[in-house]
C-alpha positions, 0 to 999 in steps of 0.5 A: 495848670502851666501845661494847660495855659500853654496849650490855650495860648497855642490854640489862640495863636493858631486861631488868629493865624488861620483867620489872617490866612483865611482873609488873605485867601478871600482877598486874593480871590476877590481881586482875581474875579475883578481882573477876570470880570473887568475885560468882559464889562468893558467894550473894546474899542473898534479898530480905526477904519483904514484910510483909502488912497487913490492915485492917478499917474498922469502921462503926456498926450501926443507930444505935450510932454506933460506928466505928473501924479494926483493922489486922492485921500479920504479925510474927515468926510471929504476927499483931499486931492493933491496934484503935482504936474510938470511940463506945463506953460506957465499960468493956469490950466483946467483940471478935471475928473473926466467920465472915463478911465481911457487915455488911449486916444492921442488927444485924450478925448477917449476920457469923455466929458467932465464927470457929472453924475448929477447933471449939473452946470460946469462951474468952479469947485467952490460953486454951489452947483458944478460938475462932481469932476470940476477941480478948477485950475492948476497953476504952473510956475515959471519952470512949468510945475504946477501944484494943487491941494484941495478938499471936496465932498463932491466925489468919493472913493466908495462904490457910490455914484460919485466914486471917481475910481476908474475914472480919468484925470485931464490936464488942459492947455488953457485956463478954465474960465469956470463959466463956459458950458460945458467945459470952461473953454479949457482947451486941448487935453495935455495929460491923462491918468486913470484913478486907481485904488492904492493897494488894490485892483481897479477896473477902468470905467470905459465908454459903452461899446 
């Protein structure tokens, strides 16, 4: 009788142990399935689109001595324009994107007229209607340095009609009055640069031959 009782107790213990092991195994398998299924059920976030940046290195036209850099950066659906120009006389100077990326003429006329794809009248950058290339004036301090920052949705760095890639930037000798057609009476052209995409190749937009 004692022998049978011991066998029964051992059998009960083994049964309980087997049940515990089975529960542990089932729990582990369930967790494994959940870990495998979670990534498939959750859409991966798309990588952020690269920010486009373009730069125009301004060089002096003739003997003006004016130089600088203009940086164009895509930002929140607009184009941020940051200019830093030296060698200017103190005061305001017309500052525009021009139609062609051609700075070969000593007087800068090879850059053509203001960039104006919508055939608008000349005005200031805050006017409801203006040339796409109308960026207003850059103001030089007593040391001849002018710094300008503005944002605009009139120009882009994409491949559309308002793209400024391959076009020219001109700094003028006089203040743009933002009214006189078609140039704002901004005077002679002192510096010129071609807008080129950073980290890529940009073909200048040239006048038809």
